[in-house]
N, C-alpha and C positions, 0 to 999 in steps of 0.2 A: 368800383373799388378794386384795388389790387393789394398784393402782399406788402408792397412798400408803404402804401397808405395805412394799412393796419399796424405796421410797426411804428409809424409816426403817431398814430392815435394812442397806442399803448404807452409810448414814451411820455406823452402829455398827461395821460391818465395817471401814470406813476409819479411824475414830478409835480403835477398840479399847477404847472406854469409853463407857458410856451417858451420863455427865455431859457429856463433850465433844461427843458426837453431839447431845444435846438442845440444847446451846448453839448448835451449828451450824445446827440445824433451827429455832431460835427457838421452842422449846417446853419444857415442864417435864419433868423426869426421870421421875416416876412414870407418866404416860400413855405415854411411850415404852417403858418397861420392860413395861407391860401389853401393848402391841402386839406386842412380841417374844415374850412368853409365849403370846399368842393364836396367833401364827404357828406356834410350836413345837407347841402342842396340836393345831392343825388338821392339821399334817403328821405328827405322831406321832414326831418326832425332835428331838434337841438340835441347834440351829444353832451354838451357841457353847460353847466350853470356858471356864467361869468360875472355874477353880481358881487361876489366876495373877492377878497385878496387872492384866494386860492381857487383855481378852477376845479369844480367838483362835477362828477358825472350825474347826468339825469338818469331816470329809470331806463330810457332807451340806450343811453351810453353804457350803463351797467350791463345790460344784456349784450351789447356789442362787445364789450371787453371780455366777457365770459366766452363768447363764441370765437372772438379773435384769438384768444390764447389757445383754444383748442385747435383752430386752423393752423396757427403757426407751429404748434407742436407737431401736428400731422405733416405739415410741409417739411419740417426738420427731419422727421422720420423717413419721408420719401427720399430726401436728399441723401441721408445716410445710407439707405438701402441701395440706391443707385451707385453711390461711390464704392460701397462694399463689393458690388458685383464687378466693378472695374479694378479697384485697387487691392482687393484682398482684405484680410482681417487687420484693421487699423482702428485708430480713434481712441476715445476715452470711455471706459465702462464705469458708470456710477453705481456704487453699491452702498446700501444702508445696513447697519448692523447694530443690534443692541450690544451694550458694553460687555455683557457676560458671554457674548458669542464671538467677539473680535478675534480671540486666539485661534478660532477655526479657520480664519482666512489666510494668514501668511503662507502656510505650506501650499495651499491651493493656488494662490496668486503666483508664488515662485514657480511652481510646476507649469502653470498656464503660460507664463511669460517665456519660459524656455521653449515652448512650442510656437507661441505667437508674440514675438518681441515687439511688434508694432503696436500692441495694445497697451495703453496706460490706464491707471485706475484712479478713481476719486472715491474715497471712503468717508462716509458720514456716520457718526455715532448718534444714538438717540433712543428715546423710549418708543413703545409701540405706537402711540398716537402721533408723535412727530414723524416717525418713519412711514406710517400709513398715509399721512398727509403728503409727504414728499413723493411717495410712490404714486398717489393719485394725481399729483401735479406733474409727474414724469421728471421730477428733479433727480430721482434715482430709478434705475430699471429693475434692480433686484434688492431684496431685503433678506438678511439672515437673522432669524429671531427664534426665541423659544416659543413653543406652542402650548396652548392656543395663542394665536396672534390677537392680542386684545386692542385692536384699533377699530374705529368706526367703520361700518361697511361702506364700500364704494359701489358706484353704479354697476361696474363690470364684475366685481368680486375678485377673488384671488385664486391663482393656481398655486399649489403647494407641493414641493418635493420634500417628503420627510427624510431626514438624515438619521444616521444611527443614534439611538438613544444612549445616554450615558448615566452611570449611577451617581447618586448623591453620596457624599461622605461627610463624616462628622469632623468639624474643626474645633479643637479644644485648646485652651491655654495649656502650655506644656507642663506646668507645675500642678495642674488639677488632676492629672492621671499619669503619674510617673511611669507606670509599668502596665500598659494596656495588654490585654490578652492577645496572643498571636493571631487568633481567628477574627479579631475585630471587637467592636463594642456593641452591646445589645441596646435596643431602643430604650428599654426600661431604665438602664443605667443613666440615661440622660435626664430623667424626670426631676432629679434634685437640683439641676443647674438652671440658671436663667438663659433664655433663648434670645438670639438676634435673628431677625428675618428680613428678607427683601420684599418691600411692598410700597406701592405708591397709590394715589387715589384712582389711577387708571389701570395699573397692572398689579394684580393680586393673586393670579393663579398659583404661582410658586408658593407663596405664603399659605394659601388655603390647603394646598396638597400636603405641606409639612404638618400643619395643624391636624389635618385628617389622619395622617399616618401616626402621629403621637396618640391621638384618641383611639386608633385601632389597637394600639399597644397598651391601652388602659390608663392613660394619664393626659391631663391638660397641660400643654406647655406654658411655662411662666415667661411670657414674652415681655422683655423690658425695653426693647427698642425695635421699631419698624423702620428700616433704612431705605432711602430712595435710590441708592446706587451701590454698586459693588465696592467702590472706593471707600464709601462711608462704613459699610459693614466690616471691611478689611481693617480699617483704622481702629474700630471698636474692639475687634477681635485681638488686635496686636497689643492692647493694654489690658487684656484679661477681663473684659466686662461680661462675657457670656460665651455660649457655644452657638454654633450655626451648622445647619445642614445645607451644603452647597454642591452643585454639579461639579464634576471633576475638572472640566475645562475652565470654569471660573477660578478654581484654585490655581490652575496652571498660569493664568494670566495675572492674578492678584494674590500671590502667596503671602498670607499675613505673617509678619514677624512674631516670634515668641509663641507660636502655636504648633500643634502637631495634628496631622490629618490621619484619621482612622477609618477603616472600612466599617460599614454597618453590617453586623453579622447576621441579623435576622430581619432585614428589610430589603424589599425589591424596589424601593423608591427610586425612580429614574426621571430624567428630564428629556423631553422630546424637543428636537430642534428641526427647523425646516428652512428651506430657501423659497421665497415667495416672489411672485410677479403678478401683474395685472392680467386677468383673464380676457381673452379676445382682443388683445391690443398688440401692436407691433413690438417685437423684440429685435434688437440689433443682432447681427450674426455672432458678434463677440459674446453677447449675453447668453445666447442659446448654447454656444460652445462651452461657456463657463458652467452653465447648469449641467451640461453633459459630463463635465469633468467630475462633478459630484456623483453622478450616477455611476460612472466608470470606476471611481475611486472607492465607492461604498460609503 
């Protein structure tokens, strides 16, 4: 078997039909069918169940698909590494980011491209689970997310570069507190108001930290909405449904209309952010340099 045959095999596995796979590969159907048969003869196993209208993988085919995807990723990394040695810093750097961290990227990307104009970027938004999956499949090389990173563990684990923490601030409908004290608002003053928090079935660390901080100040927050995204919580804040405690960069990216942002006078509640990548796996030179830009910039 060779790399070309593995690509053919994966195309058929994805399309479930030789005709569509051949069209995708820009080749004729008979040569593609012959290549599949040659692979099966070489391995001595059937890779596909051809009894139905759609070709499905046998257990042996499933195992080959998993290994073939790994081999092709490794092959792509080798090609990229060799090209970088010859051509310098070029190519596309794929980065994943949770929505609440997206505002951290533009100044870094702008600065990076001033130094390395040959590098382009592909940015993917998502929650921790989605980004963890994309990272493990090498669909992205780096992820910027709030910590802890609440994604399933991967075989290799993650390397994490912690970034500077940022304080939480209170977001309040502007007519609820017309004249806040110059020093900010105290946590106990929030106890009488309903709360809005960010929480999903898979990511709940921020929600739990806010609840814990309220309890530390002697009250149980009356949570009227757990929101799955920053956009949702921003829209609820803008119509005056409640108050929220959010990291400063979230507010910079999604400033809710009709609200005021007030410093927490007696709370050290802060949000930790990190840039993550797969441990013990190849990183393109552009990815390594992008990580270094965070180290150098603080």
